LODORO-295592 format. One line per field, with one value per atom (N, C-alpha, C, O): atom name; residue in three letters; y, z, x. Coordinates in nm, 2 decimals, m for minus. Atoms other than C-alpha are relative to their C-alpha. Last residue first. Example, Ala and Ser with C-alpha at 12.3 -4.5 7.8 and 13.67 -1.06 7.14 Angstrom:
2
atome = N|CA|C|O|N|CA|C|O
residu = ser|ser|ser|ser|ala|ala|ala|ala
v = m0.11|m0.11|0.11|0.22|m0.12|m0.45|0.12|0.12
w = 0.00|0.71|0.08|0.09|0.00|0.78|0.00|0.07
u = m0.09|1.37|m0.08|m0.03|0.09|1.23|0.09|0.19
***
This chain:
77
atome = N|CA|C|O|N|CA|C|O|N|CA|C|O|N|CA|C|O|N|CA|C|O|N|CA|C|O|N|CA|C|O|N|CA|C|O|N|CA|C|O|N|CA|C|O|N|CA|C|O|N|CA|C|O|N|CA|C|O|N|CA|C|O|N|CA|C|O|N|CA|C|O|N|CA|C|O|N|CA|C|O|N|CA|C|O|N|CA|C|O|N|CA|C|O|N|CA|C|O|N|CA|C|O|N|CA|C|O|N|CA|C|O|N|CA|C|O|N|CA|C|O|N|CA|C|O|N|CA|C|O|N|CA|C|O|N|CA|C|O|N|CA|C|O|N|CA|C|O|N|CA|C|O|N|CA|C|O|N|CA|C|O|N|CA|C|O|N|CA|C|O|N|CA|C|O|N|CA|C|O|N|CA|C|O|N|CA|C|O|N|CA|C|O|N|CA|C|O|N|CA|C|O|N|CA|C|O|N|CA|C|O|N|CA|C|O|N|CA|C|O|N|CA|C|O|N|CA|C|O|N|CA|C|O|N|CA|C|O|N|CA|C|O|N|CA|C|O|N|CA|C|O|N|CA|C|O|N|CA|C|O|N|CA|C|O|N|CA|C|O|N|CA|C|O|N|CA|C|O|N|CA|C|O|N|CA|C|O|N|CA|C|O|N|CA|C|O|N|CA|C|O|N|CA|C|O|N|CA|C|O|N|CA|C|O|N|CA|C|O|N|CA|C|O|N|CA|C|O|N|CA|C|O|N|CA|C|O|N|CA|C|O|N|CA|C|O
residu = unk|unk|unk|unk|unk|unk|unk|unk|unk|unk|unk|unk|unk|unk|unk|unk|unk|unk|unk|unk|unk|unk|unk|unk|unk|unk|unk|unk|unk|unk|unk|unk|unk|unk|unk|unk|unk|unk|unk|unk|unk|unk|unk|unk|unk|unk|unk|unk|unk|unk|unk|unk|unk|unk|unk|unk|unk|unk|unk|unk|unk|unk|unk|unk|unk|unk|unk|unk|unk|unk|unk|unk|unk|unk|unk|unk|unk|unk|unk|unk|unk|unk|unk|unk|unk|unk|unk|unk|unk|unk|unk|unk|unk|unk|unk|unk|unk|unk|unk|unk|unk|unk|unk|unk|unk|unk|unk|unk|unk|unk|unk|unk|unk|unk|unk|unk|unk|unk|unk|unk|unk|unk|unk|unk|unk|unk|unk|unk|unk|unk|unk|unk|unk|unk|unk|unk|unk|unk|unk|unk|unk|unk|unk|unk|unk|unk|unk|unk|unk|unk|unk|unk|unk|unk|unk|unk|unk|unk|unk|unk|unk|unk|unk|unk|unk|unk|unk|unk|unk|unk|unk|unk|unk|unk|unk|unk|unk|unk|unk|unk|unk|unk|unk|unk|unk|unk|unk|unk|unk|unk|unk|unk|unk|unk|unk|unk|unk|unk|unk|unk|unk|unk|unk|unk|unk|unk|unk|unk|unk|unk|unk|unk|unk|unk|unk|unk|unk|unk|unk|unk|unk|unk|unk|unk|unk|unk|unk|unk|unk|unk|unk|unk|unk|unk|unk|unk|unk|unk|unk|unk|unk|unk|unk|unk|unk|unk|unk|unk|unk|unk|unk|unk|unk|unk|unk|unk|unk|unk|unk|unk|unk|unk|unk|unk|unk|unk|unk|unk|unk|unk|unk|unk|unk|unk|unk|unk|unk|unk|unk|unk|unk|unk|unk|unk|unk|unk|unk|unk|unk|unk|unk|unk|unk|unk|unk|unk|unk|unk|unk|unk|unk|unk|unk|unk|unk|unk|unk|unk
v = m0.13|0.17|0.11|0.23|m0.03|m0.15|0.14|0.20|m0.08|m0.18|0.07|0.17|m0.14|m0.48|0.09|0.04|m0.05|m0.85|0.14|0.18|m0.07|m0.95|0.06|0.11|0.05|m1.19|0.07|0.03|m0.02|m0.97|m0.06|m0.01|0.10|m0.97|0.02|0.06|m0.04|m0.64|m0.12|m0.10|m0.12|m0.67|0.03|0.09|0.00|m1.03|0.12|0.11|0.12|m1.01|0.00|0.03|0.01|m0.65|m0.12|m0.10|m0.07|m0.63|0.00|0.00|0.07|m0.91|0.08|0.03|m0.01|m0.70|m0.06|m0.04|0.11|m0.65|0.02|0.10|0.08|m0.31|m0.10|m0.08|0.04|m0.20|m0.08|m0.18|0.14|m0.02|m0.02|0.06|0.06|0.29|m0.13|m0.21|m0.10|0.52|m0.05|0.02|0.03|0.28|0.08|0.10|m0.07|0.45|m0.05|0.00|0.05|0.21|0.06|0.00|0.00|0.38|m0.06|m0.04|m0.13|0.46|0.01|0.09|m0.05|0.10|0.15|0.18|0.06|m0.04|0.07|0.09|m0.05|0.19|m0.04|0.03|m0.15|0.11|0.06|0.14|m0.02|m0.26|0.14|0.18|0.05|m0.26|0.01|0.06|m0.10|m0.06|m0.03|0.05|m0.11|m0.30|0.13|0.20|0.03|m0.60|0.13|0.16|0.00|m0.45|m0.02|0.05|m0.13|m0.38|0.02|0.11|m0.06|m0.73|0.15|0.21|0.05|m0.89|0.08|0.11|m0.05|m0.66|m0.06|0.02|m0.13|m0.74|0.06|0.13|0.00|m1.12|0.15|0.19|0.04|m1.10|0.02|0.07|m0.11|m0.88|m0.06|0.02|m0.11|m1.11|0.10|0.15|0.02|m1.42|0.12|0.14|0.03|m1.29|m0.01|0.05|m0.12|m1.16|m0.01|0.08|m0.03|m1.49|0.14|0.18|m0.15|m1.59|0.03|0.03|m0.04|m1.95|0.14|0.20|0.09|m2.07|0.02|m0.01|m0.05|m1.77|m0.08|m0.03|0.05|m1.88|0.05|0.08|0.11|m1.66|m0.05|0.01|m0.01|m1.39|m0.13|m0.19|0.11|m1.27|0.00|0.10|0.09|m1.05|m0.12|m0.23|m0.05|m0.75|m0.09|m0.04|0.00|m0.94|0.07|0.06|m0.05|m0.95|0.02|0.04|0.12|m1.19|0.06|0.00|0.00|m0.88|m0.12|m0.15|m0.02|m0.94|m0.01|m0.06|0.13|m1.10|0.02|m0.07|m0.02|m0.79|m0.12|m0.16|0.07|m0.87|0.05|0.09|0.09|m0.69|m0.07|m0.07|0.04|m0.54|m0.09|m0.19|0.15|m0.36|m0.03|0.05|0.06|0.00|m0.15|m0.21|0.14|0.23|m0.05|0.02|0.05|0.59|m0.15|m0.20|0.13|0.73|m0.04|m0.02|0.06|1.11|m0.15|m0.17
w = 0.05|1.09|0.02|m0.02|0.13|1.14|m0.05|m0.14|0.04|1.52|m0.14|m0.14|0.00|1.54|m0.04|m0.11|m0.12|1.62|0.02|0.13|0.07|1.38|0.13|0.22|m0.05|1.57|m0.05|m0.03|m0.15|1.53|0.06|0.16|m0.08|1.15|0.14|0.18|m0.06|0.96|0.09|0.15|m0.07|0.88|0.07|0.18|m0.12|0.78|0.09|0.21|m0.01|0.54|0.13|0.24|m0.15|0.50|0.02|0.04|m0.05|0.13|0.15|0.19|m0.10|0.08|0.04|0.11|m0.13|m0.10|0.12|0.24|m0.05|m0.39|0.13|0.21|m0.11|m0.50|0.04|0.06|m0.11|m0.83|0.10|0.07|m0.07|m1.04|0.11|0.20|m0.09|m1.27|0.04|m0.04|m0.12|m1.43|0.09|0.18|m0.04|m1.63|0.11|0.22|0.04|m1.82|0.05|m0.01|0.12|m1.79|m0.04|m0.12|0.09|m1.53|m0.13|m0.23|0.03|m1.32|m0.12|m0.21|0.07|m1.33|m0.05|m0.17|0.14|m1.23|m0.10|m0.21|0.07|m0.94|m0.14|m0.24|0.03|m0.84|m0.07|m0.17|0.10|m0.87|m0.04|m0.16|0.13|m0.67|m0.11|m0.22|0.03|m0.39|m0.14|m0.23|0.05|m0.40|m0.04|m0.14|0.13|m0.37|m0.06|m0.18|0.08|m0.06|m0.15|m0.24|0.02|0.08|m0.07|m0.15|0.09|0.01|m0.01|m0.12|0.14|0.16|m0.09|m0.20|0.05|0.47|m0.14|m0.23|0.02|0.53|m0.06|m0.16|0.12|0.49|m0.04|m0.16|0.11|0.74|m0.13|m0.23|0.04|0.99|m0.13|m0.22|0.06|0.97|m0.04|m0.15|0.14|1.02|m0.07|m0.19|0.08|1.33|m0.15|m0.23|0.02|1.49|m0.09|m0.17|m0.12|1.44|m0.03|m0.15|m0.03|1.20|0.13|0.24|m0.04|1.12|0.01|m0.02|m0.09|1.15|0.03|0.14|m0.13|0.96|0.11|0.20|m0.04|0.66|0.14|0.21|m0.08|0.51|0.05|0.02|m0.12|0.24|0.09|0.07|m0.09|m0.03|0.13|0.20|m0.05|m0.26|0.08|0.09|m0.13|m0.33|0.07|0.16|m0.04|m0.60|0.13|0.22|m0.14|m0.77|0.01|m0.09|m0.09|m1.04|0.14|0.24|m0.12|m1.20|0.08|0.16|0.05|m1.55|0.11|0.11|0.04|m1.40|m0.06|m0.06|0.12|m1.22|m0.04|0.03|0.02|m1.00|m0.12|m0.23|m0.11|m0.85|m0.02|0.08|m0.15|m1.13|0.06|0.00|m0.02|m1.45|0.15|0.23|m0.12|m1.58|m0.01|m0.11|0.01|m1.88|0.14|0.21|m0.11|m1.87|0.00|0.00|m0.05|m2.18|0.10|0.07|m0.05|m2.21|0.04|0.13
u = 0.06|0.59|0.10|0.08|m0.05|0.80|m0.05|0.01|0.11|0.75|0.04|0.10|m0.03|0.97|m0.12|m0.21|m0.07|0.93|0.03|0.08|m0.10|0.64|0.09|0.03|m0.13|0.43|0.13|0.24|m0.03|0.12|0.12|0.17|0.04|0.16|0.03|0.14|0.13|0.18|m0.05|m0.16|m0.01|0.55|m0.13|m0.13|0.09|0.52|0.00|m0.02|0.10|0.81|m0.08|m0.03|m0.02|0.96|m0.11|m0.23|m0.12|1.02|0.03|0.15|m0.08|0.77|0.12|0.20|0.07|0.50|0.09|0.06|0.09|0.73|m0.06|m0.01|m0.07|0.85|m0.09|m0.21|0.09|0.72|0.07|0.13|m0.03|0.97|m0.09|m0.10|0.10|0.93|0.04|0.09|0.04|1.17|m0.10|m0.14|0.13|1.39|m0.05|0.00|0.11|1.66|m0.14|m0.24|0.07|1.94|m0.13|m0.20|m0.10|2.16|m0.05|0.02|m0.03|1.86|0.11|0.10|0.12|1.73|0.04|0.02|0.00|2.07|m0.11|m0.08|m0.13|2.09|0.00|0.02|0.02|1.73|0.12|0.11|0.10|1.80|m0.02|m0.02|m0.07|2.12|m0.10|m0.06|m0.09|1.94|0.08|0.10|0.08|1.64|0.11|0.09|0.04|1.88|m0.07|m0.06|m0.13|2.05|m0.05|m0.01|m0.03|1.70|0.13|0.15|0.08|1.58|0.04|0.02|m0.03|1.89|m0.10|m0.06|m0.13|1.87|0.02|0.06|0.01|1.50|0.13|0.12|0.09|1.56|m0.02|m0.02|m0.07|1.85|m0.07|m0.02|m0.11|1.68|0.06|0.08|0.05|1.37|0.10|0.09|0.03|1.58|m0.08|m0.06|m0.12|1.75|m0.04|0.02|m0.07|1.43|0.12|0.14|m0.08|1.26|0.07|0.08|m0.01|0.98|0.06|0.00|m0.15|1.05|0.02|0.13|m0.06|0.69|0.15|0.20|0.06|0.56|0.07|0.12|0.13|0.77|m0.03|0.06|m0.02|1.04|m0.14|m0.24|0.09|1.06|0.04|0.14|m0.04|1.28|m0.07|m0.08|0.10|1.06|0.06|m0.01|0.04|1.28|m0.10|m0.17|0.15|1.45|m0.02|0.06|0.03|1.80|m0.15|m0.22|0.03|1.93|m0.04|m0.02|m0.10|2.09|m0.02|0.07|m0.15|1.96|0.09|0.20|m0.06|1.64|0.13|0.21|m0.08|1.54|0.08|0.18|m0.13|1.26|0.08|0.02|m0.06|0.95|0.15|0.22|0.02|0.76|0.10|0.14|0.01|0.88|m0.03|0.01|m0.04|0.92|m0.04|m0.08|0.01|0.88|0.05|0.12|m0.09|0.78|m0.01|m0.12|0.02|0.63|0.10|0.22|m0.13|0.62|m0.04|m0.12
***
């Protein structure tokens, strides 16, 4: 069985899970906005993938920007 997929962005939808921000602008409000945008796009991408027969998708590293950085405002684990 061959399973097809692609990494990080759906160019057809214009959706990405890699919206990020700069460390200098890392605030609780901006983190919430970027994570919400990434999760919204992730849902759109996964629904589109399912309806078009794509079984694999690589989620980008910026789904939760700066999650492992000491300045990150939430316990993301």
